[in-house]
C-alpha positions in Angstrom: 105.4 121.6 122.0 103.1 122.4 119.1 99.7 120.6 118.9 100.9 119.0 115.6 102.7 115.7 115.9 104.7 113.9 113.1 104.3 110.2 112.9 107.4 108.8 111.1 107.1 105.5 109.3 110.4 103.8 108.4 110.9 101.8 105.3 111.9 98.2 104.7 115.0 96.8 106.4 115.1 99.7 108.8 114.0 100.6 112.3 113.0 103.8 114.1 116.7 104.4 114.6 116.8 105.8 111.0 115.0 108.9 112.3 117.5 109.7 115.0 119.0 112.7 113.2 115.6 114.2 112.2 113.7 113.9 115.5 115.9 116.4 117.4 115.5 118.9 114.6 111.7 118.7 114.8 111.8 118.9 118.6 114.2 121.9 118.4 111.5 123.7 116.4 108.8 122.8 119.0 107.2 119.7 117.3 106.7 116.2 118.7 107.5 113.1 116.6 106.6 109.5 117.1 108.4 106.7 115.3 106.8 103.3 115.8 108.7 100.1 115.0 106.9 98.3 112.1 107.0 94.5 112.7 107.5 93.5 109.0 111.1 94.7 109.5 113.3 92.5 111.7 110.7 90.3 113.4 111.7 86.7 114.2 110.0 84.7 112.8 109.2 87.1 110.0 105.6 88.3 109.8 103.4 86.5 107.2 102.1 89.8 105.8 101.9 93.5 106.7 98.8 93.2 108.9 100.8 93.9 112.1 102.3 97.0 110.5 98.8 98.3 109.7 97.7 97.6 113.2 100.7 99.5 114.7 100.2 102.5 112.3 96.4 102.7 113.1 96.9 102.4 116.8 99.7 105.0 116.9 97.7 107.5 114.9 94.4 106.8 116.6 95.8 107.5 120.0 97.2 110.8 118.9 94.3 112.2 117.0 92.0 112.2 120.1 93.7 115.4 121.1 95.9 116.7 118.2 96.6 116.9 114.5 99.0 114.5 112.9 101.2 114.5 109.8 102.1 111.0 108.6 105.6 110.8 107.0 106.3 107.7 105.0 109.6 106.5 103.6 110.0 104.1 100.7 108.2 100.8 101.5 105.9 102.3 104.2 104.1 104.4 101.5 102.2 101.2 100.9 101.3 100.4 104.5 100.8 104.0 105.6 98.6 104.8 102.6 96.3 101.8 103.3 96.3 102.1 107.1 94.7 105.5 107.5 91.1 104.9 106.3 88.7 107.0 108.4 91.5 108.9 110.2 91.5 112.0 108.0 90.7 115.4 109.8 87.2 115.8 108.5 86.1 112.3 109.4 87.6 112.7 112.9 85.9 116.1 113.4 82.6 114.5 112.5 83.3 111.9 115.3 83.9 114.6 117.8 87.7 114.2 118.0 90.0 117.2 118.4 92.5 116.1 115.8 93.0 114.0 112.7 95.5 113.4 109.9 96.0 116.7 108.2 98.8 115.8 105.7 100.7 112.9 104.2 104.3 113.3 103.2 105.8 110.6 101.0 109.6 110.6 101.1 110.4 108.8 97.8 107.8 106.3 98.9 105.3 104.0 97.2 102.4 106.2 96.2 100.1 103.5 95.1 96.3 102.9 94.5 93.9 100.5 96.1 94.6 96.9 95.1 98.4 97.3 94.6 100.6 94.3 95.3 104.4 94.7 95.0 105.1 91.1 94.0 102.7 88.2 93.2 102.3 85.9 96.1 105.1 83.3 96.4 107.4 85.1 94.0 110.3 87.6 94.1 109.1 89.4 91.0 109.9 93.1 90.7 112.8 92.9 93.2 116.2 94.2 92.3 119.3 92.0 92.5 120.4 93.7 95.8 117.2 92.3 97.4 118.3 88.8 98.5 115.3 86.6 98.7 114.9 83.5 100.8 111.6 81.8 100.3 112.4 79.1 102.9 113.2 81.7 105.6 110.5 84.1 104.4 112.8 87.0 104.3 114.3 89.6 101.9 117.7 91.0 102.9 119.9 93.8 101.7 123.6 93.2 102.4 125.8 95.8 104.0 127.9 96.1 100.9 124.8 97.2 98.9 123.5 99.7 101.5 125.2 102.8 100.0 123.8 102.2 96.5 120.4 101.3 97.8 119.8 103.8 100.6 122.6 106.2 101.4 124.0 107.5 98.1 125.1 110.9 99.4 126.6 109.8 102.7 130.3 109.0 103.3 131.5 105.4 103.5 132.3 105.5 107.2 128.7 106.7 108.0 127.2 104.0 105.7 129.1 101.3 107.5 127.6 102.3 110.8 124.1 102.7 109.3 124.3 99.3 107.7 124.7 97.7 111.1 121.0 98.5 111.8 119.6 96.9 108.7 117.5 93.8 109.3 115.7 91.2 107.2 112.3 92.2 105.8 109.3 90.0 105.7 108.8 88.4 102.3 105.1 88.2 102.9 104.9 92.0 103.3 105.7 92.3 99.6 102.8 90.0 98.8 100.3 92.0 100.7 97.7 94.1 98.9 96.6 97.7 99.6 92.9 98.3 100.3 92.9 102.1 100.6 94.6 105.1 99.1 94.7 107.8 101.7 96.2 110.3 99.3 92.9 110.5 97.6 91.4 112.1 100.7 94.2 113.7 102.7 96.4 116.5 101.4 99.6 115.0 100.2 103.2 116.1 99.6 105.8 114.0 97.7 109.5 114.5 98.2 111.6 113.2 95.3 115.3 112.6 95.9 117.3 113.4 92.8 120.6 111.8 93.9 118.8 108.5 94.5 119.3 105.6 92.1 118.2 106.8 88.6 115.7 103.8 88.4 114.2 104.8 91.7 113.8 108.5 90.6 112.1 107.3 87.3 109.8 104.9 89.2 108.8 107.6 91.7 108.0 110.0 88.8 105.9 107.3 87.3 104.0 106.7 90.5 103.2 110.4 90.9 102.0 110.7 87.3 99.9 107.6 87.5 98.3 108.6 90.8 97.4 112.0 89.5 96.0 110.5 86.4 93.9 107.9 88.2 91.1 110.1 89.4 90.4 111.9 92.6 93.6 112.8 94.5 94.9 115.4 97.0 98.5 115.5 95.8 99.2 119.2 95.9 103.0 119.5 96.1 106.0 117.6 94.7 109.3 118.8 96.1 112.6 117.8 94.5 115.8 117.7 96.5 119.4 117.0 95.6 119.7 114.1 98.1 120.0 110.4 98.2 117.2 107.9 99.2 117.4 109.0 102.9 117.3 112.8 103.1 116.3 112.6 106.8 119.8 111.3 107.5 121.9 113.3 105.0 119.9 116.5 105.3 118.1 116.4 108.6 117.8 120.2 109.0 116.3 120.6 105.5 114.0 117.7 106.0 112.7 119.0 109.3 112.1 122.5 107.8 110.3 120.9 104.8 108.1 118.7 107.0 107.1 121.6 109.2 106.4 123.9 106.3 104.3 121.3 104.5 102.5 120.1 107.7 101.6 123.6 108.9 100.3 124.9 105.6 97.4 122.4 105.5 93.9 123.9 105.3 91.1 121.4 105.9 88.5 121.7 103.2 84.9 120.7 104.2 
């Protein structure tokens, strides 16, 4: 196996199972992948915020970078948690600490590319949530129903496959949407953004806005935006293409002192 490991962070309502088509493709090419379960998705009772997600991400990456380089791949919601969790884990900082590895690249797969101080929804509200996101303040969850899964996540997959994928969807913590980012790793770590053109038009427009806003906000390391004719989950509909793209982007990184 290569000395480069991919850490795969699933989005809201999902589990590590969503990477099951991608991981074999990475392994076939000689790369390891780690896909931690993020507690804000599916925990009972639901987590009050995304603090547990941050802890899982930092622990997972910190254990790996002692010996090897890491590429962190974030899908959708986890762009927020991944982007804020990696402070001090970039390659140059890790080298200064005497570690062998570090995070050498971030890859946002139609994910939230947001600055410090970003909050998806004001605390106690369901603001900025689309109608398919069924909110329940009493239970503290946000749910996507199986009948909405294709339009939300799997636009370019056949209906039979969508039915099976929807069985793995779980409630998302409401409190995670009220949490606030404290760090923007894309300002420090080389960053690739994958934009899925067969996604919902509103999602494509929002992603373009996030990219433009991030680049215009000051210091950033966003050096490649890749457009692909795929729905919201290209690692499911196009696992071979996704693996090739992740490997190409991850291995072209050059650490600048």
